[in-house]
N, C-alpha and C positions, 0 to 999 in steps of 0.2 A: 383319425379322430373318432371317439365313441359316438354311436348313433344318437344317444340322448343329448350329449353335449353339442353335436352338430345341429340337432333340432333347435336347441336353445340359441346357438349362435345365429342361425338363419332367422329365427323368430325375432330376436333382439334387433337384428339388422333391418328387417322389414318394418318393425314398429318405429325404429328411429329414422331411417332414411326415406321410407315411403309414406308413413303415416304421421310423421312429425311428432311422435311421442317424446317427452323428455326422458332423460335417463332415470330420474326418480319414478316417473310413471311406469316405465318398463320394469324397474326393480320390483315395484308393488305387484304388477301384473304377473311376473314370472316367479315371484316369491323368493327373490335373491337380493343381495345387497347392491347398493349403487356402485361401489368399486367393482363388483363382479360384472355388472352391465358394461362398465367401461372396458373391462378385459375382453368380454364377449365381442364388443364392437371392434376392438383392436384386432382380435383374432380373425374376424370376418374380413378385414382388409388384408391381413397377412396371408390368409389362405386363398385370397383372390375371389372370395364370395362377393365382396363389395369392391367395385372399382370406381374410383372417383376421377372424373374428367372435368377440367376447368377450361372453358372456352373464353379466352381473353380477347375481347374485341380489338384491343390495342395491338396485339400481335398480328391479327389478320390485316388491319388497315396499314400497318407498317410494311407487311409483305406485299400488299397490293400497290402501295406507293412506290416501292422499289421496282416492281415489275413494270409499272407504267413509265417510270423514268427511263428504264432500259429500252422498252419497246418504242417509245416516241422520242427518245434522246432529249429529255427535258432537264432543265436546270433544277427544278424543285417540284414536288407533288405533295399535296395534303389531301388525305382521304378521311372524310368525316364519317364517324360511325353513326348509323341510323338504326333505331330499334325495329322499324318496319319500313317497307318500300311504299311511300306515299308522297306525291309530288309536293304538296304544300308544306308538309312536315320536312321534306328534304331541303327545301329552300332555307328553312330556319337553321338546320344543322350545318349545311354548307356555308351559309352566310356567317354563322358564328365562327367557323374555322377560318374563313377568309378574313374576317375582321381581326382575329387574333394574329394571323400571319402578317397582315398589313401593318398593324400596330407595331409589330416586332421589327419590321425592316425599314420603316420610315425614319429618315435622319435629317439633320439640318441641310437646307438648300435643295431638297428634293423638289421636283416638279411632278405633280400627281395629276394625271388625266383620267377621268372616270366617265364611263358610258351610263346608260339608264336601263330600267327594267325592274321587274318585281324581285328578281334574285339580288340585284345590286342594292335594292332598297333594304333588304334584310341585312346585307353587309353594313350599310351605312347606319342602320338603327342600332347595331351591336358594336359599332366601332367606339373604342374607349379613347378618351382624350390623352394626348401625349405632348409633353413640353419640348417642342422643337423650334428652331429659329429659321426664318427666311424660307419657309415652305410655300410653294405655289400650288393651288388647287384649281382645276378648270374642267369644264365639260368637254368630253372627247369628240362628240359628234352632234349633229342637229337632231331635233326631236320631232314631234308630230303636233300639228296645229289643232287637230280635233281627234279624240278617241273616246269611246265609251269605257275603255280600260285605262286606268291611271298608270302612266309610265314612271311617275315619281322623279322625273328628270331634275326639276328644281330642288325638290326636297333632298335628293341624294347629294347633290353638289353642296348644298347648304350644310348638311350634316357632316360631310367630309371637311368642309371649311371650319366648322365648329370644333371638330376633333383635333385639328392642328392649328387652331387659333389664328385663322386668316380669313379675309374676305375673298371668296372664290370668284372666278371668272365664268360667267354663264355664256352659253351659245344659243340664244333664243331664236333659232332658225328652223325651218323645216328640214327633215333629214334628206328629202329628195325634192327636186324641183322639176318642172315640165321641160325646160330647155337648158342646154348647156350655157347659152348666152346669159340666162338669168343667174345661173350659178357664178359665172365669171363676174357679173356685175355686183353680186352680193359680196364676193370675196375681194373685190377691189376696195371695199370700205376699210379704212385703216384700223378701226376698232375691232371689226370682225377678223381681219387679217392677223391682228395681234394675238387673239385667242387661238386661231388656227395654227399660227407659228409656235405658240407655247405648246400646243398638242404635239407638234413634230419634235420639239425640243425635250419633251417630258422624258424622264428616265423611268417612271413608273406609270404603266397604263393598265387600267383595270376594266374588264369588260366581260360580257356574257355572250352566249350564243343563242340566236333566235331560231325558231322552227317555221318553215313555210307551210303552215296549215291554216284552217279556217279561223283559228284563234289568234293568229298573228296580228298584232297591232298595225303593222305596216300594210298588210293586205286589206284589213278592215277600213283603212283610211283612204282607199281609192287612189293611191299614188300611181298605180300601174295601169297600162292598157291591158286589154283582154289577151293579146298575144304574149305580153310580158308575164302575165299571171300563169299562162299555160307553160311557158318555159321554166318559170320558177318552180311550179308544182311538179314538173316532170324531171327537172335536172338538178335543182338546188337541194343540197343537204341541209343548209342553214345559212344564217347571216351573222356577221359581226359588224357592229356599227352601221347597219343598214346596207351592207355590201354582201351580195349573195355569192356563194361558192358551192362547188359540188363535193363529192366524197373524197376527192383527191386534193381539195383545197384550191381548185382553179376557179377564177371568177366566171360566173355563168353568162351574164349579160353585160358586155362591155359598154354599150350605149347607156344602160341604166347606171352603171358604175360611174360613168362620166358626169351624170346628173346628181350624184350623191355628195352631200356636204359633210366634210369631216375628214378624219385621218384616213389615208390609204392603208389597206391591209398590209401591203409590203413594208410600210414604215413601222409596223409593230414588231417586225423581226429583229430590228436593231436595238430594241429597248433593253436596259439593264434588267428590268422586271416587266415582262409582258404577261399579265396574269389573267387567265381565263377561269371564271367562276361559273360553273354550270353543273347540273345533275338532273337525273330523271330519265325514264325509259324513252320518252319522246325526243330527247336531245342527244341520244347516243350518236346518231349519224352526223349531226351538226358538230359535236365535239370532235368526233373522229376526223371529219373533213378539216376542221380548224387545226388540229394537231398535224395532219398530213401536210397541210400548207405551211407549217412552221410559223403560224401567226402568234403562238404563245410559247414561252419557255417555262411557264409555271402553270400548273393545273390544280384547281381546288374543286373536288367533287365528293361523292359519297361512295360507299363500298359496293352498292348494287350497280351503279353506273360504271365504276372501275372494273368490275368483273365483266360487264358487257363489252367494254372497250377492249379488254385483254382477249376476249374470245372472238372479237370481230376481225375479219380478214378483208 
C-alpha cells in the first residue's frame, strides 16, 4: 500500500474508532468524500490495522455455568452477569436470575420451601406472578427473635405466596434453641409439625449460604456459647438454614445441629430442585462447602463467584 494512502487509512481509523468522529466529519477533515472514508475504514479492517473484538458476557457466563456443572456434578447452574464486583449489586443480579429460573420451573402441585436472608429477599422482590394450581409455599427453617439486621423472613414467604396465589405457611420460631428438649417440645405441636413435614415433602427448596463472621445475624443474636463461637469461627465455612458445615460440607457442631429447628441438610439432597442462591467473595468458601456436601443440585451465582469456585481446590 502506498505510504500516502496508508497514512490516510490509519488517520481515518484513529478518528473513527478512537475519537468517535462520524464518517462525514472525517471526510471533511481529510478532504475526501464520505464513500472514500467508508472504503478507508474497510481497508483498515482488511489489512489488519483495525481488529475488532466483541466480548459477549453471555458466552462467558454460559462457559462458566457448564464448567461449574461439571466440577460439582450439578443438575443446573445459572451464572448472572454483573458489570462489576460489588456485594450489594451482586445480590440484585443474582436475585433476578434466581427469580426468573424459579418462575420458569414452578408447576401445578409443587411444594416450595424457602429460607430467609437479604439475598432471598432480592429473589422474592423480583419474582413474577405465575398462574399455577395447588401450589404450597412455606418457610423452610426457623428465624431469629431479635436482630439489628432485617432477615425479611415473613416478607419473603409472603411475596412467594403472592407470586403463586397461595396463603403461605410461616414458621415463626427461633432457628436455634438452648436445649434439645425445648426443640422436641416445640416440634410436638401439631401445627408446627405440619409445616416441618411440608418442608420435608417439598420438591423445591430455595436457600442461601451464610458466612460465620461478625456480620452474621446468627452470631449477633447470641444463640451460641463462647466455645461454640470459637468452633464456628475456626472450623465452619458457612451455614445453610442455620446449620454449620466445614469446607467439605461436614456438620461442624453436632450438639448445635441437634438444637436447630428446620430441615436437616441431608434432606436437601433428595429434592427435585435444591436451589442454592448465593454470590460474593465472602461466600466462596460457604458455597464451596455446600456443593461439596451435595446439599444443592442447582446453583445460581455471579461470574466473579463462579470463577473463584472453579479455581478453588
